[in-house]
TORGU-215133 format. One record per residue (C-alpha): x, y, z; residue number from 1. Coordinates in nm, 2 decimals. Example, Ala and Ser with C-alpha at 12.3 -4.5 7.8 and 13.67 -1.06 7.14 Angstrom:
      xx      yy      zz  pos
    1.23   -0.45    0.78    1
    1.37   -0.11    0.71    2
This chain:
      xx      yy      zz  pos
    9.05   11.65  -11.24    1
    8.91   11.39  -11.02    2
    8.57   11.21  -11.10    3
    8.39   11.40  -10.78    4
    8.54   11.71  -10.90    5
    8.42   11.66  -11.27    6
    8.07   11.57  -11.14    7
    8.05   11.86  -10.93    8
    8.14   12.10  -11.23    9
    7.90   11.92  -11.43   10
    7.61   11.96  -11.20   11
    7.69   12.36  -11.19   12
    7.66   12.38  -11.55   13
    7.34   12.19  -11.58   14
    7.21   12.42  -11.31   15
    7.31   12.74  -11.51   16
    7.16   12.59  -11.83   17
    6.84   12.53  -11.65   18
    6.84   12.87  -11.49   19
    6.96   13.03  -11.82   20
    6.65   12.87  -11.96   21
    6.40   13.01  -11.72   22
    6.39   12.69  -11.51   23
    6.48   12.79  -11.17   24
    6.34   12.58  -10.90   25
    6.36   12.64  -10.57   26
    6.39   12.29  -10.43   27
    6.61   12.17  -10.73   28
    6.82   12.48  -10.81   29
    6.80   12.73  -10.52   30
    6.79   12.56  -10.21   31
    7.11   12.35  -10.24   32
    7.31   12.70  -10.33   33
    7.19   12.82  -10.03   34
    7.27   12.54   -9.79   35
    7.60   12.47   -9.96   36
    7.68   12.82   -9.92   37
    7.49   13.04   -9.67   38
    7.34   12.81   -9.40   39
    7.68   12.78   -9.20   40
    7.64   13.16   -9.11   41
    7.27   13.23   -9.17   42
    7.09   12.91   -9.05   43
    6.91   12.75   -8.74   44
    7.24   12.77   -8.52   45
    7.38   13.12   -8.64   46
    7.24   13.44   -8.78   47
    7.52   13.67   -8.88   48
    7.38   14.05   -8.90   49
    7.02   13.93   -8.82   50
    6.99   13.73   -9.16   51
    6.85   13.38   -9.17   52
    6.84   13.20   -9.50   53
    6.70   12.87   -9.40   54
    6.34   13.00   -9.32   55
    6.10   13.18   -9.59   56
    5.99   13.43   -9.35   57
    6.30   13.55   -9.22   58
    6.49   13.55   -9.58   59
    6.21   13.79   -9.73   60
    6.21   14.03   -9.44   61
    6.60   14.01   -9.43   62
    6.85   14.12   -9.19   63
    6.99   14.43   -9.02   64
    7.04   14.59   -9.33   65
    6.77   14.51   -9.55   66
    6.54   14.22   -9.72   67
    6.77   13.97   -9.83   68
    6.53   13.87  -10.13   69
    6.29   14.12  -10.29   70
    6.08   13.92  -10.52   71
    6.10   14.04  -10.86   72
    6.40   14.28  -10.79   73
    6.76   14.23  -10.80   74
    6.86   14.50  -10.54   75
    6.78   14.27  -10.23   76
    7.08   14.19   -9.98   77
    7.14   13.86  -10.11   78
    7.23   13.94  -10.46   79
    7.40   14.26  -10.36   80
    7.65   14.07  -10.14   81
    7.72   13.73  -10.34   82
    7.83   14.00  -10.66   83
    8.00   14.27  -10.42   84
    8.36   14.34  -10.57   85
    8.47   14.44  -10.21   86
    8.62   14.15  -10.04   87
    8.49   14.29   -9.71   88
    8.14   14.29   -9.83   89
    8.13   14.00  -10.06   90
    7.96   13.67   -9.94   91
    8.08   13.39   -9.89   92
    8.38   13.56   -9.71   93
    8.60   13.25   -9.80   94
    8.53   13.20  -10.17   95
    8.34   13.38  -10.42   96
    8.00   13.22  -10.54   97
    8.02   13.04  -10.88   98
    7.89   13.22  -11.16   99
    7.65   12.96  -11.24  100
    7.51   12.96  -10.88  101
    7.46   13.36  -10.91  102
    7.27   13.31  -11.23  103
    7.07   13.05  -11.07  104
    6.98   13.30  -10.77  105
    6.90   13.60  -11.04  106
    6.68   13.41  -11.26  107
    6.49   13.28  -10.94  108
    6.44   13.62  -10.79  109
    6.35   13.77  -11.15  110
    6.09   13.50  -11.16  111
    5.92   13.60  -10.82  112
    6.13   13.43  -10.57  113
    5.89   13.14  -10.58  114
    5.96   12.95  -10.21  115
    5.72   12.64  -10.20  116
    5.57   12.61   -9.83  117
    5.70   12.26   -9.80  118
    6.05   12.42   -9.81  119
    5.93   12.71   -9.58  120
    6.11   12.62   -9.28  121
    6.01   12.65   -8.93  122
    6.17   12.84   -8.67  123
    6.08   12.78   -8.29  124
    5.91   13.12   -8.25  125
    5.65   13.02   -8.51  126
    5.55   12.74   -8.25  127
    5.55   12.99   -7.95  128
    5.22   12.99   -7.80  129
    5.16   13.36   -7.77  130
    5.25   13.39   -8.14  131
    5.01   13.11   -8.25  132
    4.66   13.26   -8.37  133
    4.39   13.32   -8.09  134
    4.16   13.06   -8.08  135
    3.86   13.00   -7.82  136
    3.95   12.67   -7.64  137
    3.65   12.45   -7.58  138
    3.53   12.49   -7.16  139
    3.66   12.16   -6.99  140
    3.37   11.94   -6.86  141
    3.38   11.89   -6.47  142
    3.26   11.56   -6.36  143
    3.15   11.51   -5.99  144
    3.37   11.84   -5.89  145
    3.46   11.83   -5.56  146
    3.45   12.21   -5.57  147
    3.19   12.48   -5.62  148
    3.19   12.61   -5.97  149
    2.99   12.98   -6.04  150
    3.10   13.01   -6.43  151
    3.33   12.91   -6.66  152
    3.62   13.07   -6.53  153
    3.64   12.80   -6.27  154
    3.59   12.50   -6.48  155
    3.95   12.60   -6.63  156
    4.08   12.63   -6.28  157
    3.93   12.33   -6.11  158
    4.02   12.13   -6.40  159
    4.41   12.21   -6.40  160
    4.38   12.15   -6.01  161
    4.21   11.83   -6.02  162
    4.54   11.71   -6.26  163
    4.74   11.74   -5.97  164
    4.46   11.61   -5.71  165
    4.40   11.96   -5.59  166
    4.07   12.15   -5.55  167
    3.96   12.53   -5.46  168
    3.99   12.67   -5.14  169
    3.63   12.71   -4.93  170
    3.49   13.07   -5.02  171
    3.60   13.38   -4.76  172
    3.38   13.47   -4.55  173
    3.13   13.79   -4.62  174
    3.33   14.03   -4.45  175
    3.65   13.94   -4.63  176
    3.50   13.92   -4.96  177
    3.34   14.27   -4.92  178
    3.67   14.44   -4.82  179
    3.86   14.24   -5.09  180
    3.61   14.35   -5.36  181
    3.62   14.74   -5.18  182
    4.00   14.72   -5.21  183
    4.03   14.58   -5.58  184
    3.74   14.78   -5.75  185
    3.77   15.12   -5.56  186
    4.10   15.10   -5.34  187
    3.86   15.22   -5.05  188
    3.77   15.05   -4.73  189
    3.39   14.96   -4.69  190
    3.23   15.20   -4.45  191
    3.09   15.01   -4.14  192
    2.75   15.08   -4.27  193
    2.76   15.00   -4.61  194
    2.93   14.67   -4.51  195
    2.63   14.58   -4.27  196
    2.42   14.67   -4.56  197
    2.56   14.38   -4.76  198
    2.60   14.14   -4.47  199
    2.24   14.19   -4.39  200
    2.09   14.14   -4.77  201
    1.93   13.83   -4.79  202
    1.89   13.83   -5.16  203
    2.06   13.53   -5.34  204
    2.25   13.78   -5.56  205
    2.37   14.04   -5.29  206
    2.71   13.97   -5.35  207
    2.65   14.04   -5.74  208
    2.47   14.36   -5.64  209
    2.76   14.47   -5.47  210
    2.98   14.43   -5.74  211
    2.78   14.61   -5.95  212
    2.76   14.91   -5.71  213
    3.15   14.93   -5.69  214
    3.19   14.88   -6.07  215
    2.94   15.19   -6.10  216
    3.13   15.41   -5.85  217
    3.37   15.70   -5.97  218
    3.63   15.55   -5.75  219
    3.65   15.27   -5.98  220
    3.80   15.50   -6.24  221
    4.04   15.62   -5.99  222
    4.17   15.25   -5.91  223
    4.19   15.12   -6.23  224
    4.30   15.42   -6.39  225
    4.61   15.43   -6.16  226
    4.69   15.07   -6.31  227
    4.68   15.22   -6.64  228
    4.89   15.55   -6.54  229
    5.15   15.27   -6.43  230
    5.23   15.13   -6.79  231
    5.14   15.48   -6.96  232
    5.48   15.59   -6.77  233
    5.26   15.89   -6.64  234
    5.47   16.16   -6.48  235
    5.42   16.54   -6.47  236
    5.75   16.63   -6.54  237
    6.02   16.61   -6.77  238
    6.32   16.40   -6.62  239
    6.67   16.43   -6.66  240
    6.91   16.73   -6.49  241
    6.63   17.03   -6.54  242
    6.30   16.81   -6.47  243
    6.08   17.10   -6.56  244
    5.72   17.06   -6.46  245
    5.44   16.97   -6.71  246
    5.18   17.18   -6.58  247
    4.92   17.03   -6.80  248
    4.99   16.65   -6.81  249
    4.73   16.62   -6.52  250
    4.49   16.66   -6.81  251
    4.58   16.30   -6.96  252
    4.54   16.15   -6.63  253
    4.17   16.28   -6.62  254
    4.11   16.15   -6.96  255
    4.21   15.78   -6.84  256
    4.00   15.80   -6.50  257
    3.71   15.93   -6.70  258
    3.74   15.65   -6.98  259
    3.78   15.36   -6.76  260
    3.47   15.51   -6.52  261
    3.27   15.54   -6.84  262
    3.37   15.18   -6.96  263
    3.48   15.31   -7.31  264
    3.57   15.00   -7.49  265
    3.93   14.87   -7.46  266
    3.98   14.91   -7.84  267
    3.84   15.24   -7.89  268
    4.06   15.33   -7.54  269
    4.36   15.23   -7.67  270
    4.33   15.36   -8.05  271
    4.23   15.73   -7.90  272
    4.58   15.69   -7.72  273
    4.76   15.56   -8.01  274
    4.62   15.78   -8.25  275
    4.35   16.00   -8.14  276
    4.47   16.30   -8.29  277
    4.47   16.10   -8.64  278
    4.10   16.00   -8.61  279
    3.84   16.18   -8.85  280
    3.72   16.48   -8.73  281
    3.90   16.43   -8.37  282
    3.79   16.58   -8.10  283
    3.98   16.78   -7.84  284
    3.92   16.47   -7.58  285
    4.06   16.24   -7.84  286
    4.37   16.44   -7.89  287
    4.44   16.46   -7.52  288
    4.40   16.07   -7.52  289
    4.72   16.11   -7.78  290
    4.89   16.28   -7.48  291
    4.99   15.90   -7.40  292
    5.29   15.92   -7.63  293
    5.37   16.26   -7.45  294
    5.48   16.09   -7.12  295
    5.83   16.02   -7.24  296
    6.14   16.18   -7.08  297
    6.26   16.54   -7.21  298
    6.59   16.68   -7.18  299
    6.57   17.06   -7.19  300
    6.92   17.13   -7.10  301
    7.09   17.35   -7.35  302
    7.38   17.16   -7.38  303
    7.13   16.85   -7.47  304
    7.18   16.75   -7.82  305
    6.79   16.79   -7.92  306
    6.80   16.53   -8.20  307
    6.93   16.27   -7.95  308
    6.68   16.30   -7.70  309
    6.40   16.35   -8.00  310
    6.47   16.00   -8.09  311
    6.51   15.87   -7.73  312
    6.16   15.98   -7.72  313
    6.04   15.82   -8.02  314
    6.23   15.49   -7.92  315
    6.06   15.50   -7.59  316
    5.72   15.51   -7.77  317
    5.80   15.22   -7.98  318
    5.91   15.01   -7.70  319
    5.61   15.12   -7.48  320
    5.36   15.07   -7.74  321
    5.51   14.71   -7.80  322
    5.54   14.61   -7.43  323
    5.16   14.76   -7.34  324
    4.96   14.61   -7.61  325
    5.19   14.31   -7.74  326
    5.40   14.22   -7.42  327
    5.70   14.24   -7.65  328
    6.04   14.37   -7.54  329
    6.09   14.52   -7.90  330
    6.35   14.76   -7.75  331
    6.60   14.46   -7.76  332
    6.61   14.53   -8.14  333
    6.75   14.91   -8.11  334
    7.10   14.81   -8.20  335
    7.07   14.43   -8.36  336
    6.82   14.16   -8.46  337
    6.66   14.05   -8.11  338
    6.82   13.77   -7.98  339
    6.52   13.56   -7.87  340
    6.20   13.69   -8.07  341
    6.16   13.72   -8.42  342
    6.20   14.09   -8.44  343
    6.46   14.19   -8.68  344
    6.68   14.51   -8.66  345
    6.54   14.67   -8.96  346
    6.14   14.56   -8.84  347
    6.22   14.77   -8.52  348
    6.31   15.10   -8.72  349
    6.00   15.02   -8.94  350
    5.79   15.00   -8.60  351
    6.01   15.32   -8.50  352
    5.90   15.50   -8.83  353
    5.52   15.52   -8.70  354
    5.61   15.72   -8.45  355
    5.92   15.91   -8.61  356
    5.66   16.09   -8.85  357
    5.54   16.31   -8.51  358
    5.62   16.60   -8.34  359
    5.47   16.73   -8.00  360
    5.22   16.97   -8.02  361
    4.95   17.12   -7.80  362
    4.57   17.08   -7.82  363
    4.34   17.39   -7.71  364
    4.06   17.29   -7.50  365
    3.72   17.42   -7.45  366
    3.80   17.63   -7.14  367
    4.09   17.79   -7.32  368
    4.38   17.59   -7.17  369
    4.59   17.37   -7.37  370
    4.68   16.98   -7.32  371
    5.01   16.79   -7.45  372
    4.91   16.60   -7.76  373
    5.10   16.47   -8.11  374
    5.07   16.59   -8.48  375
    5.19   16.43   -8.79  376
    5.48   16.55   -9.00  377
    5.69   16.42   -9.29  378
    6.03   16.26   -9.18  379
    6.26   16.03   -9.32  380
    6.35   15.72   -9.10  381
    6.66   15.56   -9.13  382
    6.81   15.24   -8.95  383
    7.03   15.34   -8.68  384
    7.34   15.12   -8.72  385
    7.42   14.93   -8.39  386
    7.14   15.19   -8.24  387
    7.32   15.50   -8.30  388
    7.12   15.79   -8.43  389
    7.48   15.94   -8.57  390
    7.48   15.61   -8.78  391
    7.20   15.60   -9.03  392
    7.13   15.32   -9.23  393
    6.91   15.20   -9.50  394
    6.58   15.42   -9.53  395
    6.26   15.20   -9.40  396
    5.88   15.28   -9.42  397
    5.63   15.22   -9.14  398
    5.57   14.84   -9.12  399
    5.48   14.56   -8.87  400
    5.71   14.26   -8.77  401
    5.67   13.99   -9.03  402
    5.59   13.71   -8.80  403
    5.25   13.90   -8.72  404
    4.94   13.95   -8.94  405
    4.98   14.19   -9.22  406
    4.89   14.54   -9.17  407
    4.64   14.72   -9.37  408
    4.69   15.07   -9.47  409
    4.43   15.32   -9.56  410
    4.68   15.52   -9.77  411
    5.00   15.48   -9.95  412
    5.20   15.51   -9.62  413
    5.07   15.33   -9.31  414
    5.04   15.57   -9.02  415
    4.96   15.53   -8.64  416
    4.63   15.52   -8.68  417
    4.65   15.20   -8.93  418
    4.90   15.06   -8.65  419
    4.62   15.12   -8.37  420
    4.36   14.95   -8.58  421
    4.60   14.65   -8.66  422
    4.63   14.57   -8.29  423
    4.27   14.51   -8.27  424
    4.27   14.31   -8.60  425
    4.09   13.97   -8.51  426
    4.40   13.77   -8.66  427
    4.62   13.95   -8.42  428
    4.75   13.69   -8.16  429
    4.90   13.91   -7.89  430
    4.69   14.19   -7.79  431
    4.37   14.05   -7.62  432
    4.59   13.78   -7.45  433
    4.80   14.07   -7.29  434
    4.49   14.25   -7.20  435
    4.34   13.99   -7.05  436
    4.64   13.89   -6.82  437
    4.68   14.27   -6.74  438
    4.31   14.24   -6.56  439
    4.36   13.89   -6.42  440
    4.69   14.00   -6.26  441
    4.52   14.30   -6.09  442
    4.26   14.07   -5.93  443
    4.50   13.78   -5.81  444
    4.83   13.98   -5.77  445
    5.00   13.80   -6.05  446
    4.90   13.73   -6.39  447
    4.84   13.39   -6.57  448
    5.14   13.53   -6.74  449
    5.38   13.64   -6.46  450
    5.58   13.82   -6.69  451
    5.31   14.08   -6.83  452
    5.58   14.29   -7.01  453
    5.73   13.97   -7.21  454
    5.50   13.73   -7.38  455
    5.80   13.63   -7.61  456
    6.02   13.31   -7.59  457
    6.23   13.45   -7.28  458
    5.94   13.53   -7.10  459
    5.75   13.29   -6.85  460
    5.47   13.05   -7.02  461
    5.12   13.08   -6.87  462
    5.02   12.88   -6.61  463
    4.66   12.84   -6.75  464
    4.72   12.86   -7.15  465
    4.36   12.74   -7.23  466
    4.22   13.01   -6.95  467
    4.40   13.28   -7.07  468
    4.31   13.21   -7.45  469
    3.92   13.17   -7.34  470
    3.92   13.51   -7.14  471
    4.11   13.70   -7.45  472
    3.85   13.56   -7.67  473
    3.58   13.63   -7.40  474
    3.70   14.01   -7.37  475
    3.63   14.05   -7.77  476
    3.27   13.87   -7.70  477
    3.22   14.14   -7.44  478
    3.30   14.40   -7.67  479
    3.61   14.51   -7.51  480
    3.41   14.61   -7.20  481
    3.67   14.62   -6.90  482
    3.39   14.63   -6.65  483
    3.22   14.32   -6.78  484
    3.54   14.10   -6.77  485
    3.59   14.23   -6.43  486
    3.25   14.14   -6.33  487
    3.30   13.80   -6.49  488
    3.61   13.74   -6.30  489
    3.54   13.84   -5.94  490
    3.19   13.67   -5.94  491
    3.38   13.34   -6.01  492
    3.42   13.11   -5.72  493
    3.79   13.10   -5.79  494
    3.82   13.47   -5.71  495
    3.60   13.44   -5.39  496
    3.83   13.18   -5.25  497
    3.98   13.22   -4.89  498
    4.36   13.32   -4.86  499
    4.39   13.13   -4.54  500
    4.45   12.77   -4.69  501
    4.78   12.68   -4.60  502
    5.06   12.61   -4.86  503
    5.04   12.28   -5.04  504
    5.39   12.09   -5.14  505
    5.22   12.04   -5.45  506
    5.16   12.38   -5.55  507
    5.36   12.59   -5.30  508
    5.37   12.91   -5.51  509
    4.99   12.91   -5.57  510
    5.03   12.89   -5.96  511
    4.72   12.67   -5.99  512
    4.52   12.96   -5.82  513
    4.38   12.69   -5.57  514
    4.34   12.98   -5.30  515
    4.32   13.37   -5.31  516
    4.61   13.58   -5.29  517
    4.72   13.77   -5.00  518
    4.94   14.08   -5.04  519
    5.01   14.47   -4.93  520
    4.80   14.72   -5.12  521
    4.98   14.95   -5.34  522
    5.13   15.30   -5.24  523
    4.87   15.51   -5.31  524
    4.59   15.28   -5.16  525
    4.81   15.24   -4.84  526
    4.75   15.66   -4.81  527
    4.37   15.64   -4.93  528
    4.33   15.35   -4.66  529
    4.46   15.60   -4.40  530
    4.29   15.91   -4.50  531
    3.92   15.72   -4.54  532
    3.92   15.56   -4.19  533
    4.02   15.88   -4.03  534
    3.76   16.10   -4.21  535
    3.96   16.33   -4.37  536
    3.97   16.20   -4.76  537
    3.87   16.44   -5.02  538
    3.64   16.26   -5.26  539
    3.68   16.55   -5.54  540
    3.73   16.38   -5.89  541
    3.99   16.49   -6.10  542
    4.17   16.85   -6.15  543
    4.50   16.96   -6.10  544
    4.74   16.75   -5.89  545
    4.84   16.79   -5.53  546
    5.15   16.76   -5.31  547
    5.12   16.64   -4.99  548
    5.37   16.78   -4.73  549
    5.75   16.64   -4.76  550
    6.00   16.62   -4.50  551
    6.13   16.95   -4.39  552
    6.36   17.12   -4.65  553
    6.34   16.84   -4.92  554
    6.08   16.99   -5.11  555
    6.23   17.35   -5.11  556
    6.56   17.24   -5.24  557
    6.42   17.07   -5.57  558
    6.16   17.34   -5.64  559
    6.30   17.70   -5.61  560
    6.12   17.92   -5.87  561
    5.79   17.70   -5.87  562
    5.58   17.62   -5.54  563
    5.39   17.31   -5.56  564
    5.29   17.32   -5.20  565
    4.90   17.25   -5.19  566
    4.76   17.39   -4.83  567
    4.41   17.30   -4.73  568
    4.18   17.05   -4.80  569
    4.30   16.94   -5.15  570
    4.59   16.79   -4.99  571
    4.38   16.53   -4.86  572
    4.29   16.38   -5.20  573
    4.33   16.05   -5.30  574
    4.69   15.93   -5.37  575
    4.63   15.91   -5.78  576
    4.64   16.30   -5.78  577
    4.96   16.32   -5.62  578
    5.18   16.53   -5.87  579
    5.45   16.27   -5.97  580
    5.81   16.44   -6.01  581
    6.06   16.19   -6.19  582
    6.34   16.32   -6.00  583
    6.17   16.36   -5.67  584
    5.91   16.09   -5.62  585
    5.70   16.15   -5.30  586
    5.87   15.98   -4.98  587
    5.56   15.80   -4.91  588
    5.49   15.66   -5.24  589
    5.86   15.55   -5.31  590
    5.88   15.35   -4.97  591
    5.59   15.16   -5.06  592
    5.72   15.07   -5.42  593
    5.50   15.33   -5.61  594
    5.56   15.39   -5.98  595
    5.84   15.68   -6.10  596
    5.68   15.73   -6.44  597
    6.06   15.71   -6.58  598
    5.94   15.38   -6.76  599
    5.59   15.17   -6.81  600
    5.57   14.95   -6.49  601
    5.36   14.64   -6.60  602
    5.39   14.52   -6.23  603
    5.49   14.69   -5.91  604
    5.73   14.53   -5.68  605
    5.61   14.47   -5.33  606
    5.88   14.49   -5.07  607
    5.90   14.47   -4.69  608
    6.15   14.69   -4.52  609
    6.16   14.89   -4.18  610
    6.12   15.21   -4.34  611
    5.75   15.13   -4.42  612
    5.67   15.12   -4.05  613
    5.88   15.42   -3.99  614
    5.69   15.62   -4.28  615
    5.33   15.50   -4.13  616
    5.46   15.61   -3.75  617
    5.63   15.94   -3.89  618
    5.52   16.09   -4.26  619
    5.33   16.41   -4.19  620
    5.02   16.28   -4.36  621
    4.99   15.95   -4.14  622
    5.07   16.14   -3.86  623
    4.78   16.37   -3.94  624
    4.56   16.06   -4.01  625
    4.64   15.90   -3.69  626
    4.54   16.21   -3.53  627
    4.21   16.25   -3.68  628
    4.09   15.89   -3.66  629
    4.18   15.94   -3.28  630
    3.95   16.20   -3.26  631
    3.69   16.03   -3.46  632
    3.70   15.71   -3.21  633
    3.66   15.95   -2.90  634
    3.35   16.15   -3.05  635
    3.15   15.87   -3.24  636
    3.12   15.62   -2.94  637
    3.06   15.63   -2.59  638
    3.31   15.37   -2.36  639
    3.64   15.23   -2.44  640
    3.48   14.91   -2.56  641
    3.23   15.07   -2.81  642
    3.55   15.30   -2.94  643
    3.78   14.98   -2.98  644
    3.51   14.80   -3.18  645
    3.47   15.09   -3.40  646
    3.81   15.11   -3.47  647
    3.84   14.75   -3.59  648
    3.54   14.80   -3.82  649
    3.67   15.13   -3.97  650
    4.03   15.00   -4.00  651
    3.99   14.59   -4.05  652
    3.61   14.59   -4.14  653
    3.57   14.30   -3.88  654
    3.51   14.28   -3.50  655
    3.82   14.24   -3.27  656
    3.86   13.91   -3.11  657
    3.84   13.84   -2.72  658
    4.23   13.87   -2.71  659
    4.28   14.15   -2.95  660
    4.04   14.35   -2.74  661
    4.18   14.26   -2.44  662
    4.53   14.37   -2.56  663
    4.39   14.72   -2.67  664
    4.21   14.77   -2.34  665
    4.51   14.72   -2.16  666
    4.71   14.97   -2.39  667
    4.45   15.25   -2.32  668
    4.47   15.16   -1.94  669
    4.84   15.19   -1.93  670
    4.84   15.52   -2.10  671
    4.56   15.66   -1.88  672
    4.81   15.55   -1.58  673
    5.11   15.75   -1.72  674
    4.89   16.05   -1.76  675
    4.82   16.06   -2.11  676
    4.52   16.30   -2.20  677
    4.20   16.13   -2.37  678
    4.34   16.29   -2.72  679
    4.67   16.12   -2.66  680
    4.52   15.79   -2.54  681
    4.32   15.77   -2.85  682
    4.58   15.86   -3.07  683
    4.79   15.58   -2.95  684
    4.51   15.34   -3.02  685
    4.48   15.48   -3.39  686
    4.87   15.45   -3.47  687
    4.82   15.11   -3.35  688
    4.57   15.05   -3.60  689
    4.69   15.23   -3.88  690
    5.04   15.03   -3.84  691
    4.90   14.66   -3.84  692
    4.99   14.46   -4.11  693
    4.63   14.39   -4.16  694
    4.54   14.73   -4.20  695
    4.75   14.75   -4.55  696
    4.66   14.41   -4.67  697
    4.42   14.27   -4.89  698
    4.33   13.93   -4.81  699
């Protein structure tokens, strides 16, 4: 026996004696055992089975099959593996752990597995910006600003611009500002008389008064409710092959619109959707709100495995909740521990357990009708090994990821209401950040975090982290008032900038927000604009969905036993009320990148294709709008120039330039020369206006 071997053996004996004597110290006795035998496969570089033993939090949370260390209990994964007789299960795999080392670990765990802070270890995730506690940053002091500053939002933006030698762009003119506000807050263009009233108002707070009028409009709820319906994956059919209709799903949509219009605080708005059915003395309205969870796909085919698709729906509810309120891609942990974010495989199914204890239900409404909701049931939850529901693993109870603040349960077993309230715990680092980012995104076209669905390590860092945190804390200070936060942002100089500034080489992507962004409005708003300027728009609020005309034959191929055709003036209602069929989205919405309801849509794509121009020319709705707009121009004004000026005021909220006026005057003259009737002449003008890029663009 060599001297080195002899010394090692003596060291093991000493450690074993100390452990046996009740003196198992982590730094002196336990960590050396883990470091020598475990860190190679369960350390910083490698985490076999999702297990990491060099960091306290991860060791206590455990790997894919259960907690590695359970203080005071000897049934944790660590001891099970090091004492396993089966060589395929025993760890370390190459050589059994020495008896003295096993005794050390056992004694340490029996004594409570004390793991001092100085040896807790640190993961990269612990320092990730989104996972740090949310603290209100100081507002930057701006000395001799080169740009106008209207509120504290501007101070953060200007400070960042100044670091790059840049400044805010000049403010947009009054007409552009008004049109921008109308499109952002209501999704409709300003009527010429409303625009004139704003432009003629001499009051210094005329702009703020306009903001308040638009926030108070019922159209605000339709506009911002649609944003929420996107991430709620709202649709009115089951999906899959049968894609059966959900006749009462629209009641959840109307609940959203009403809640947004009444400025229901975002925390209450969220809790009612996550767990409205579990609130004390829950009202029918609160149970309808819980229909948020019923927006999952469901396979009603006789050949479908009901349990399989039930678990799919539960996973969808889990993943959607994590993405919508926390900006986490939790679904990546369905089959194995998350490769980037600190969400273990077992932790995923603890989160899943909140939703696995539910069944679909219906709530009876005062009018005798019903609406989709949920009900709580008793159901055991097990880990799905490799994500397969047919391979059940260890039993888990409802719980939240260990890297986030602990959840406080009202009873012995946490439920969805506990989960919903946990999301709004002041110590939670994600909820307010994600919510504030959503609001910013809809007012600038892109969020301060460009990946609204991923605040994790693999997402994009915020362009203005201090501003994001300030807005998040301000949202809380404003008692979660969506309207108050929007008002703050739209009254800033940053929001009121022109979008016409040339691209700057130092900020080509406008990540510093040194100008406003110019982009096409969403699919529903394209249609709403055409209906509004044509005078056809039906402003009825709420109620069953509509189905605008489809191309000939397409609708009949899909619906043979049920007719969804909607004749009469109801077909001219706003796009938010269009029936959403998962397997057959309306073509006029699909071509402009509308959400299909199959999955949460935190940010819509914006494509530019020839099909969009063809839709504006040939889709039945736009043909009808062009004809009505032409009639409106012909009947509302006398003389060609007056009619053309009215066309510009209605469609673009501005007068035409001399060149534009000449081009359209020549168009009118040419059509008349070719023998066109008055109706045909002004139909041609109307189709031209509705097909302008500027008509569908928010400046």
